[in-house]
N, C-alpha and C positions, 0 to 999 in steps of 0.2 A: 365465223360469226356464231355467237351464242344463240341457243334455241329461242330464248325469250326476246332477244334483240330482233331476231328474224320475225317472230310472231307480231311484233309491234308494227311491222311494215305492211301487214295484210289486213283487210277489212274484218270486222267482228264476225260476220256470217261465215267467212272463210275459216276463222279460228274454230268456230263451233263445228263446222263440217270436218275440218282436219282432225280435231280431237275425236269425234265419233268414228271416223274412218280408221284412224291409226289404232285406236283401242279395239275396234271391231276386228280388224285384220289380225292383231296380236291375239285376240281371244279365240279366233278360229284355228290357231296353231302356227302362225308365221311370226317368228321373233322380230318384234318391232318395239321401239322405246315408248310404249303407250303411257307408262307412268311418268316418264320425263316430260312428255308433251302435256299431260294433264296438269302436273305440278307447275310447269312454266306458264301455262294458260291461266291457272287459278291465281298465281302470283301477279300476272299481268292484269287480271281483273281487279285485284286489290289496289292497283296503282293507276288504272285508267278506267274512267267511268263508262266507256263505250262497250265494254265487255260485261254482260250480265252474268253473275255467278250462278243464278238459278237456271238460266238457259244452258250455260256451260255444263253444269252438273247433270242436267237432263239429257243433253247430247251424249255425254260420257256414259251415262247409265244405259241409254238405248244402244250405243255402240257395243258395250260390254255384253248386254243380254242377247242382242241379235248375233254378234260374232260368236259367242259361245254356242248358241243354238245351231248356227251353220256348221261350226266345228263338230258338234254332236252328230249332225246328219251325215257329214263327210266321214267321220270315224265309224259310224254304224254301217255305212255302205262299204267303206274301204277295208274295214277289219284290220287285222294285224299286219298284212302286207303294206298297208298305208304307213304304219309306224316304221317299217323297214325302209321304205322309200324316203320318209322324212329324215331317218337317221343318216342316210347317204347324202341327202341334200343339206341338212343342218346337223352335222356330227357333234358340234359343241353343245347343242341344246337337246337333241334327241338321241343321245348316246344310250347304250344298253343300261349303264348305271343309272342315268336319270329316269329312264322309262321304268326300270325296276323299282326305284324309289317312289315314283308316282303310283305305280300299281299297288305297292304295299300300303300306301296312304289310302287308296280307294278301298282296298280289302278291309282295312281297319276302321275307316270312318264312313264309308258308303257315300251317301248324298252330301254329308257334311264336308267331305273332301272337296267337293265342288264349291261349297260355300266358303270354306277357309282358304281354299286354293286361290281364290280371287285376291287374297292379300299377300300371297307368296309369288315372287316373280317367276320361278320355275313352273310351279303348278298352274299359274295363270295361263300359260301357253298350253299345258297338257290337258287341263280340265275338260274342255268340250270334246275334243277328239277322243280322248281316252275313255270318257264316259260312254261315248257311242261304241267304241271298240269293245268295251266290257258289257255292252247291252244293258246298261242301267235303265230302268223304266223311265220313260220321258217325263212323266208327271213329277217324279222325284227330282229329276235333273232340273226341270223347269222351276220348281219352287226354290231350290238351292241357288240356281242361276240368277233368278230375279232378285232374291234377297241379298245375295252376295254382290251382284252387280250394282244395285242401288246403294247399298251401304258403303261399298268400296269407292265407287265413283263420286257419289254425293258427299260422303264423309270426307274423302280426300280434298274435294273442291272446297267444302266448308272450312276445314281446318287450315288449309294453305291460304285461303282468302282472308280468314280472320287473323292469322299470324302475319300476313303481309300488311294488313291495315295497322295492326299494333306496331309492327316494326317500322313502318313509315312514320307513324306518329312519334315514336321514340327518336327516329333519325332527325325529324324536324326539330324536336325539342333539343336534341343534342347539338344541332347546327346553331340554334339560338344561344345555348349555353357556351358553345365554342366561341361564338362571336363576342359575347360578354366577357368570357375569360381572356380572349385575345386583347380586348380593349383594356381590361384591368392590368394585364401583364405589361402592356405598353405604357400605361400611366405610371405604374409602380417603377418600371425600368427608368422612365424619364425622371421621376422624382429622385431615385437613387443616384443616377448620373449627375443630376443637378446639384444634389447635396455633396457628392464627392468633388465636383468641380469647385463648389464654394469652399470646401475645406482645403483643397489644394491651393486655391488662390489666397486664402487666409494664411496658410503655412508659408507660401512664397513671400507674402507681404511681411510676415513676422521675421523671416530669415533675412530679408533685405534691409530692414529697419536698423539693426545694430551696425551694419556695414556703413550705412549712411551717416550715423552718429560718429563713428570712428573717423571717417573721412573729414567731417566738420571740425572735430577736435584737433586733428593733425594740421589742418589749415590754419587754425588759430595759433 
């Protein structure tokens, strides 16, 4: 079952909670499809009125900020041995190459790596724990975390919600156009067939008329 189809079967409050929890867990360093869940939920909100996009964006933002903060605390306490354990548990995400790439990003951009990392799938998982491991001052981390979390979560929700509404409007318009087009095609087809049938009948009648005259003359 598709994620969006499954989300349609649960109450709105459960959708809000699920989005916040999944994004929060992903942000503290455990690979989960937070972006997929957020996009699916925002698209669902554009199609069903019982999901409030503002509440959805707020829950996603809180999940992102809280999750990153917990990840920072875990990374600061666990240090580099934590990254080694994560590498053994999640070798695909926490490989030496990925960790090295994330570290170079932090060395180059500092707190902005936390901010921009929110928009990159790989860095989204690393940002919190790695900032703690590298002992980034918490106030810098918190500013970047809040700004990045709100902009990513709120912005993604707003964009997908708007795109969903526009797409639905176009699909509805297309369905009406399709219906009108189908009717026109049906009428035109009927007229063409009727015209061809009329011509065929006229041709058949014209072909039969000389034969009838010949038979009459022979009888005389």
